[in-house]
MIFILUM-230305 format. One record per residue (C-alpha): residue in three letters; y, z, x. Coordinates in steps of 0.2 Angstrom, whole numbers, plus 2048, in hexadecimal, padded with zeros to 3 digits. Layout:
REM residues N
ALAYZX/...
***
This chain:
REM residues 312
LEU2A6669665/SER2B666165F/SER2B264F660/THR2A564265F/ALA2A763F672/ASP2A4651676/LEU29465066B/LEU28D640674/THR28F649685/THR283656680/ILE27564A679/SER267644684/PRO26263367F/CYS251635687/GLY246645684/TYR23A642692/LYS23A63D6A4/PRO23362C6A8/SER22562C6B5/ALA22E61E6BF/PRO24061E6C3/SER24A6126B8/ARG2546046BE/SER2676066BF/LEU2715FC6B3/THR27A5ED6BB/ASN28D5F06B8/TYR2965DF6B9/PHE2A55E76B2/TYR2A75F16C2/ARG2A45E26CC/SER2B15D86C3/GLN2BD5E76C6/MET2B95E76D9/LEU2BC5D46DA/ASP2CD5D56D0/ARG2D25E36DD/GLY2CD5D86EC/LEU2C05E56F2/LEU2B15D96F4/ASN2B35CE704/ASN2AD5BC705/SER2AC5BA6F2/PRO2AE5A86ED/LEU2BC5A26E2/PRO2BC5A06D3/LYS2B55B16D1/ARG2A35B06CC/THR2A45C16C2/PHE2B35C26B6/LYS2B85CB6A6/CYS2B95C0696/THR2C05CF68C/ASP2C05E268E/ASN2AE5E3688/VAL2A75D268F/VAL2A35CD6A1/THR29B5BD6A7/HIS2925BB6B8/LEU28C5AC6C1/SER2825AA6D1/ARG28C5A76E0/ASP2855966E4/PRO2825896D6/PRO2715826D5/LEU2785706D3/LYS28656C6DF/ARG29255E6E0/MET28B5546D1/SER2955466CB/VAL29B5476B9/ASP2905386B4/ALA28153F6BD/ALA2835506B4/ALA2855466A4/SER27553D6A7/LEU26B54D6AD/PHE27055769D/ASN26F548692/LEU28254A68D/PRO28953868B/ASP29953F684/LEU29C54B693/ARG2AA54069A/PRO2B353E68A/SER2B2550686/LEU2BA554697/VAL2C8548693/ASP2CA551682/TYR2CA56268B/LEU2D855D697/HIS2E2556689/ARG2E156567E/LEU2E457268B/GLN2EF580686/PRO2FB589692/ASP2EF598693/GLY2E058D695/PHE2D9593684/VAL2CF587679/THR2D1589666/ASN2C657C65F/ILE2B6573662/GLY2B656265B/GLY2C3557654/ARG2C7545657/ARG2C053F668/LEU2CD538673/GLY2C3535683/ARG2B7526686/VAL2A8524691/ASP2B351A69D/SER2C252569D/HIS2C952A6AE/LEU2C953D6B3/PRO2D35456C1/PHE2C354B6C9/THR2B25446CD/HIS2A55526D0/LEU29F5626C9/GLU2965726CE/VAL2895776C1/TRP2805876BD/LYS2705896B2/LYS27359A6AC/LEU27F5A96AB/ARG27E5BB6A9/LEU2885C369A/GLN28B5D6699/THR2945DE68A/LYS2975F0684/ALA2905F9675/TYR2985F7663/HIS299609660/PHE2A361666A/PRO2A261A678/HIS29F60867B/GLY29260A689/LEU28D5FC694/LEU27E5F168E/PRO2715E9699/PRO2775D769F/VAL26E5C8696/THR26B5B769C/VAL2725A8694/ASN269598699/ALA27058669A/GLU26357C6A3/PRO2615696A2/PRO252560699/SER2425626A3/SER22F5606A0/ASN22E571699/TRP23E57168F/PRO24055E68A/GLN250562680/GLY25756E68E/HIS25558168F/ILE265587686/ASP26B59667D/SER27759966F/VAL2875A4671/ILE2965AA667/LEU2A65A266D/ASN2B85A9669/MET2C359B662/ASP2D15A765D/SER2D95B366A/SER2DF5BE65C/GLN2CD5C2657/LYS2C45CF662/TRP2B15CF663/PRO2A85D965D/MET2B45E2651/SER2BA5D1649/GLY2A85CC645/ILE2A65B9643/ASN2B85B663F/GLY2C15AC64C/HIS2B05A8654/VAL2A359A654/VAL291598658/ALA28D58B665/ASP27F586671/ILE284587684/VAL27D57668B/MET28557669C/ILE28F5826A7/PHE29A57B6B5/ARG2AA57A6BE/LEU2B356D6C9/VAL2AD56D6DB/THR2BE56A6E4/PRO2CF56B6DC/PRO2D755A6DD/PRO2E855B6E6/ALA2F15566D7/LEU2E95646CD/ALA2E95716DB/GLU2FC5726DB/ALA2FD5706C8/GLN30457D6BC/PRO2FC5836AC/PRO2F457B6A2/GLU2ED56F6AF/ARG2E957D6BB/HIS2DC5846AF/VAL2D15756B2/THR2CD57B6C4/ASP2CE58E6C4/ARG2C25916B5/PHE2B058F6B1/LEU2AC5836A3/SER29E580697/TYR29957168C/VAL29457867B/LYS28D57166B/ARG29557A65B/TYR28C58064C/ASP29558263B/ILE29259062F/ILE28B58961E/THR297590610/GLN28F59C604/SER2955A55F4/ASP29A5B75F6/ILE28E5C25EC/ASN29D5CD5E6/THR2AB5C15E3/GLY2A25B05E1/ILE2AF5A85ED/ARG2A759B5F9/GLY2AA59D60C/GLN2A25A361C/PHE2975B0615/PRO2855B4618/GLU2775AD60E/PRO2745B95FF/SER2615B8600/SER25F5BB613/SER2705C4617/LEU2715B8626/TYR27E5AB62A/THR277599628/LEU27C58C635/LYS27C579637/LYS28056E645/GLY292569646/LYS293556645/ARG2A0549646/THR2A253B639/SER297530644/GLY28953C642/GLU28A542654/VAL288554658/ILE29955C65D/GLY29A56166F/ASP2AA566679/ILE2B056F688/VAL2B4582687/PRO2B858E695/LEU2AA59A699/ASP2B55A9696/GLN2B55A6684/VAL2A35AB682/ARG2A15BB679/ALA28E5BE676/LEU27D5B7677/VAL2755B4666/ASP2655AE65E/ILE2645A0651/ASN25359C648/PRO24E58C63F/ARG25158C62D/LEU241584627/GLY23F57B616/GLN22F57760D/VAL22956B61A/ALA22A56F62C/ASP22F562639/ARG21F55F644/ARG22B55D654/LEU230570652/THR22B57B661/LYS233589669/GLU23A57D676/THR241570669/SER24657965A/LEU25857965E/ALA258566660/PHE24E561651/CYS25256E643/SER26156B639/GLU26557C632/PHE26458D63A/TYR2665A0636/LEU2715AA641/ASN2655B9645/LYS26F5C9643/TYR25F5D3647/PHE25F5CC659/ASP2655DC65F/LYS26E5EB658/GLU27F5E765F/LEU27F5D6656/PHE2795DE646/TYR2885EA647/THR2945DC64A/LEU28E5D163C/THR28A5DF62F/LEU2985EC631/THR2A75E0634/
***
């Protein structure tokens, strides 16, 4: 054996034969490749399965569960009074490549601002598939990222937290948290029909209609002192070895929310409430994200996240 790759081909990861046949692993990377080559007929556009990077693929259902919702109706359903202003800001900040580099900043839009579109299609979840951290970077099982509106069972909405890329020069997972932020995905959507003025537009305006978008709420990493140098910065808490987070807020106290293209999502993560001496009686598994003020980024959520946050 002359290389690690040769060794891995001789190792059987399972020393027994299961009594029942195992389910085959869904390969969204292959489906994305087939779509890019035009080999899947009758597939809607934009493509519902697309590569975000070489090791991340996102998949959405063909038909959205919420069709032709007005912007204001969607804002009411998801309890997002700043949805319209955030869309205005998104249009204003668009880069030629459609990439968003910041969540937050001075709000330019208003609740009565005009938009060049009126309706949205809304999805309540997505499927995210990534590859293993270590060579040979095998496929991992897809995971579900929820973005459901408030309901009787989930009064604050059923939402999940993700890693978003904010710096295209930083490549997840090898970059670690550098160039990335943690955020809640609150809503997943796209425009229903490109307005004529935008359908013929060139970048960056064209990116409004040919990409899936998300409304996200940002978390900030609480600065800590490095145990070796004493320098303060974005370091894990020494006692827990976990990054501690707080909700990003504007000067008005409003939680920072903005629009980010869905293809900037890199990974599903788990954040846990950082409890103090007295617990808030409102905290439940359905409301902890809404009522807790500080959180831990749980690197023990899965081994891939552990490798990323520990080895980089």
